[in-house]
C-alpha positions as CSV (number, residue, x, y, z in Angstrom):
1,X,-28.9,2.2,-22.3
2,X,-25.8,1.7,-20.8
3,X,-26.8,-2.3,-20.1
4,X,-27.6,-2.5,-23.9
5,X,-24.4,-0.8,-24.7
6,X,-22.1,-3.0,-22.6
7,X,-24.1,-6.0,-24.0
8,X,-22.8,-5.1,-27.8
9,X,-18.9,-4.8,-26.4
10,X,-18.4,-7.4,-23.5
11,X,-16.5,-10.4,-23.9
12,X,-15.7,-9.0,-27.6
13,X,-12.8,-8.1,-29.8
14,X,-12.9,-4.0,-29.6
15,X,-10.5,-1.4,-29.7
16,X,-10.8,1.2,-27.2
17,X,-8.9,4.6,-26.7
18,X,-8.1,6.4,-23.1
19,X,-6.8,9.6,-23.5
20,X,-5.5,9.0,-26.9
21,X,-3.9,5.8,-26.0
22,X,-5.1,3.1,-28.2
23,X,-5.9,-0.4,-26.6
24,X,-7.1,-3.9,-28.4
25,X,-9.3,-5.5,-25.6
26,X,-9.6,-9.7,-26.2
27,X,-12.7,-11.2,-25.2
28,X,-11.4,-12.6,-22.3
29,X,-9.8,-9.7,-20.9
30,X,-11.4,-7.1,-18.6
31,X,-12.4,-4.0,-20.2
32,X,-11.0,-0.9,-18.5
33,X,-13.3,1.6,-20.7
34,X,-16.5,0.0,-20.8
35,X,-16.3,-0.9,-16.8
36,X,-14.4,2.0,-16.0
37,X,-12.4,1.3,-13.2
38,X,-9.4,0.6,-14.8
39,X,-9.0,3.7,-17.0
40,X,-9.7,5.5,-13.8
41,X,-6.8,4.4,-11.9
42,X,-4.8,4.6,-14.5
43,X,-5.5,7.9,-15.0
44,X,-5.2,8.9,-11.4
45,X,-1.5,7.3,-11.3
46,X,0.8,9.6,-9.2
47,X,4.2,10.7,-11.3
48,X,7.6,9.5,-10.0
49,X,9.3,11.7,-7.9
50,X,12.4,13.6,-9.7
51,X,15.7,11.6,-8.9
52,X,19.2,12.1,-9.7
53,X,19.9,8.4,-9.5
54,X,21.6,6.8,-12.3
55,X,19.6,5.6,-15.1
56,X,19.9,2.2,-13.9
57,X,18.0,3.4,-10.5
58,X,15.1,4.7,-12.8
59,X,11.8,4.3,-10.8
60,X,10.0,1.3,-11.0
61,X,6.3,0.4,-11.2
62,X,4.3,-2.8,-11.1
63,X,1.2,-3.5,-12.3
64,X,-0.8,-6.2,-10.8
65,X,-3.3,-8.1,-12.7
66,X,-2.6,-5.7,-15.7
67,X,-5.5,-7.1,-17.7
68,X,-5.0,-5.0,-21.3
69,X,-2.0,-3.6,-19.7
70,X,-3.3,0.3,-19.3
71,X,-1.8,0.4,-15.8
72,X,1.5,-0.3,-17.2
73,X,1.1,1.7,-20.4
74,X,0.2,4.8,-18.5
75,X,3.0,4.1,-15.5
76,X,5.5,3.9,-18.5
77,X,4.0,7.6,-19.8
78,X,4.6,8.7,-16.7
79,X,8.1,7.7,-16.6
80,X,8.4,4.2,-15.1
81,X,10.4,1.3,-15.8
82,X,7.0,-0.8,-15.6
83,X,6.6,-4.8,-15.2
84,X,2.9,-6.3,-15.6
85,X,1.6,-9.3,-14.3
86,X,-1.5,-11.4,-14.8
87,X,-2.4,-15.0,-14.3
88,X,-4.9,-15.0,-17.0
89,X,-2.8,-15.9,-20.3
90,X,-5.2,-13.8,-22.5
91,X,-4.6,-11.0,-20.4
92,X,-0.8,-11.2,-20.8
93,X,-1.4,-11.8,-24.4
94,X,-3.3,-8.6,-24.5
95,X,-1.3,-6.9,-22.7
96,X,1.9,-7.5,-24.7
97,X,-0.2,-6.5,-27.9
98,X,-0.9,-3.2,-26.4
99,X,2.5,-2.5,-25.2
100,X,3.6,-3.0,-28.7
101,X,0.8,-0.9,-30.3
102,X,1.9,2.0,-28.3
103,X,5.7,1.3,-29.0
104,X,6.9,1.0,-25.0
105,X,8.2,-2.6,-25.2
106,X,11.7,-0.8,-24.1
107,X,10.1,0.4,-20.8
108,X,7.4,-2.5,-20.0
109,X,7.6,-6.1,-19.3
110,X,4.4,-8.5,-19.3
111,X,4.6,-11.6,-17.2
112,X,2.3,-14.4,-16.5
113,X,2.0,-15.5,-12.8
114,X,0.3,-15.4,-10.0
115,X,0.4,-12.2,-7.6
116,X,4.1,-11.5,-6.5
117,X,5.3,-14.5,-8.0
118,X,6.7,-13.5,-10.7
119,X,8.3,-10.6,-9.5
120,X,10.2,-12.5,-6.4
121,X,13.2,-10.3,-5.1
122,X,12.2,-7.5,-6.9
123,X,11.3,-3.9,-5.5
124,X,9.2,-1.2,-6.8
125,X,8.4,2.7,-6.0
126,X,4.9,2.0,-7.4
127,X,2.2,-1.0,-7.6
128,X,-0.8,-0.3,-9.1
129,X,-3.7,-2.9,-8.3
130,X,-7.2,-3.0,-10.0
131,X,-8.4,-6.4,-7.8
132,X,-11.5,-8.1,-8.1
133,X,-14.5,-6.7,-6.1
134,X,-16.3,-9.5,-5.3
135,X,-15.4,-12.8,-3.1
136,X,-16.0,-16.2,-4.6
137,X,-14.4,-18.6,-7.0
138,X,-14.3,-17.7,-11.0
139,X,-16.1,-19.6,-13.4
140,X,-13.8,-18.7,-16.2
141,X,-11.1,-16.9,-17.1
142,X,-12.9,-13.2,-17.5
143,X,-14.3,-13.7,-14.1
144,X,-10.8,-14.0,-12.2
145,X,-11.1,-10.0,-13.2
146,X,-14.5,-9.6,-11.3
147,X,-14.1,-12.6,-8.0
148,X,-11.4,-14.2,-5.9
149,X,-12.0,-16.0,-2.6
150,X,-8.5,-14.0,-1.0
151,X,-7.1,-11.8,-3.3
152,X,-6.6,-9.1,-0.9
153,X,-5.3,-10.8,2.0
154,X,-2.2,-12.0,-0.7
155,X,-2.0,-8.6,-1.8
156,X,-1.6,-7.2,1.8
157,X,0.7,-9.9,3.0
158,X,3.4,-9.4,-0.1
159,X,3.0,-6.0,-0.8
160,X,5.5,-4.9,2.1
161,X,8.4,-7.6,0.3
162,X,8.0,-5.7,-2.9
163,X,7.8,-1.8,-2.0
164,X,11.2,0.2,-2.0
165,X,11.4,2.6,1.0
166,X,9.1,5.4,0.3
167,X,7.2,3.5,-2.3
168,X,3.4,3.1,-2.1
169,X,0.6,1.2,-3.9
170,X,-2.7,2.7,-5.5
171,X,-5.3,0.8,-5.5
172,X,-9.2,1.3,-6.8
173,X,-12.5,0.1,-5.2
174,X,-16.0,0.5,-6.0
175,X,-19.0,0.7,-3.5
176,X,-20.2,-1.7,-6.2
177,X,-18.6,-4.3,-4.3
178,X,-17.2,-5.8,-1.0
179,X,-14.8,-2.3,-0.8
180,X,-15.2,-2.1,3.5
181,X,-13.9,-5.8,3.6
182,X,-11.0,-4.7,1.5
183,X,-10.1,-1.9,3.3
184,X,-10.6,-3.7,6.6
185,X,-8.3,-6.4,5.3
186,X,-5.5,-4.1,4.1
187,X,-5.6,-2.5,7.5
188,X,-5.1,-6.0,9.6
189,X,-1.6,-6.3,7.8
190,X,-0.7,-3.0,9.4
191,X,-0.9,-1.0,6.3
192,X,-1.9,2.5,5.7
193,X,-4.9,3.6,3.4
194,X,-5.8,7.1,2.5
195,X,-8.4,7.7,-0.2
196,X,-6.8,10.0,-3.3
197,X,-9.1,10.5,-5.8
198,X,-12.6,9.7,-6.2
199,X,-15.9,10.0,-8.4
200,X,-19.4,9.0,-8.2
201,X,-20.8,7.8,-11.4
202,X,-24.4,7.2,-10.1
203,X,-24.7,3.6,-9.9
204,X,-21.1,3.2,-8.3
205,X,-18.5,5.4,-6.6
206,X,-14.9,4.7,-7.7
207,X,-12.1,5.7,-5.3
208,X,-8.2,5.2,-5.5
209,X,-6.4,4.8,-2.2
210,X,-2.9,5.3,-1.8
211,X,-1.5,1.9,0.5
212,X,1.7,2.5,2.3
213,X,3.3,0.6,5.0
214,X,2.5,1.7,8.9
215,X,1.1,0.6,12.3
216,X,-2.4,3.2,12.3
217,X,-5.4,3.4,10.5
218,X,-6.7,6.7,9.4
219,X,-10.4,7.7,9.9
220,X,-10.6,8.3,6.3
221,X,-10.5,5.1,5.7
222,X,-13.5,3.9,6.7
223,X,-15.5,6.2,4.1
224,X,-14.8,5.3,0.9
225,X,-16.3,8.0,-0.5
226,X,-15.0,10.5,-3.5
227,X,-12.8,13.2,-2.5
228,X,-14.4,17.0,-2.6
229,X,-13.5,18.7,-5.9
230,X,-10.7,21.0,-5.9
């Protein structure tokens, strides 16, 4: 039944809602509801730490591979000033539509480009990333959301340059993908990774990890299973 439902809504223009937030999904853009990981990450982004800094120092977030813009929109609703980036021009178009639809154009900018290039020289308190779960060369624009040859290594290599002191990334991984290799790649760049939220959907386990600069790798990083319910 799930495969039939996906077939009717995949690669089609649809309107989704996540916690009351409307999202237009264009055919060549990853659907964060149908495929779960985007909505799961957005719902598990941390609120910014309260600050007495002037408004010009408002906490900033980067939504890497923004897709439909769901991560950028949820981060803005939490109080961040947000920049979303995507390589797929249809995703850039889609995210801009959804930012306007949710009346957040004063809080969210969407840029076209590869990885950290569009935000060179900028720093953020939070970086959100729902990466491609599989290695390989993508066959088309939508497949860029599923497949990439070295995206995790490139993300890990550049993350330290865009994080403010005390900042962190939140990345979602699935057991229906090369999650162990991705965790190993992050650790190989001296990053500390710890699970913060997880959910078992039966056919896959989604886990959100906090990624920070550091030189040690905690034992919890090798597990990749959901955290116990509190």
